Residue, then its C-alpha position, 0 to 999 in steps of 0.5 A: m303925668n307920664s309913666q316914668t314920673i309916676e314910677e319915680n314918685n313911687l320910689l321916692h320913699q325908698n332909701w336906696k343907695t347905689i352900690v358899684l362893685k368893682g373887681k377883676h374880670p376873669e379874662n383880665v386875671e387870665k391875661n395877667k397870668q399869661k403876661d407873668y408867664k411870658v415875663k418869666k419865660i423871657n427872663n429865663e431865656k435871657k439867663i440862658e443866653k447870657k450863660i451861652n455867651d459867657d460859655n458857662l453852660k454847666h450842670d451843678k455837681f454834688s459837693s465833694d464833702l458829700i461824695k467823701q462821706m458817702i464813700i466812707y459810709r459805704q465802706k464802713n457798712k460794707l456795701n457796694q454801689k449797687q446795694f447802696a443804690q437799692k437802699l436809696n431806691i435809685p439806680a446804681k449808675t447814679i451812685n457810680d456817676i456821683e462818686s466819679n463826680r459826673g453826676i448831675y445835681n438832684s436835690n431829691i437824691n442829695n437829700k436821700i443820701k444825706r438822710m442815709i448817712k445822717m450828715 
C-alpha cells in the first residue's frame, strides 16, 4: 500500500463534510463601488447636459412666502439686516441677497430662518 491510501484509510472513520464558503471578495466590493460611482457621475453629467441643452441652468431660490415672513419678522422686532444675520450666525450679505431675491437656496439657512421666525 502506498502512503496516500493509508492516510485515506485513517480518515475514513471521520465524519467530515466539505463546506464551501462563498462571499464577496474585497476587490469585487471595491469594483462595485467604483462602478456605482461612475454610474452616478454619468447620470449627473447627463442631467447637467440636458439642462444646458434646454437652457435651464438656474439656481433654486428662496420662496417668496419665506422672504415676506422674514421681512415682517425683522420689522416687528425692529431688527436691521445685520442684526438679524448676527442672530442667525450668517453673513449680512446673505440676508440682503435673500430679501432682494438674489440669494441662492441653501437648506441650512432656510431652516435657520424658519426656526427663527417660527414659520
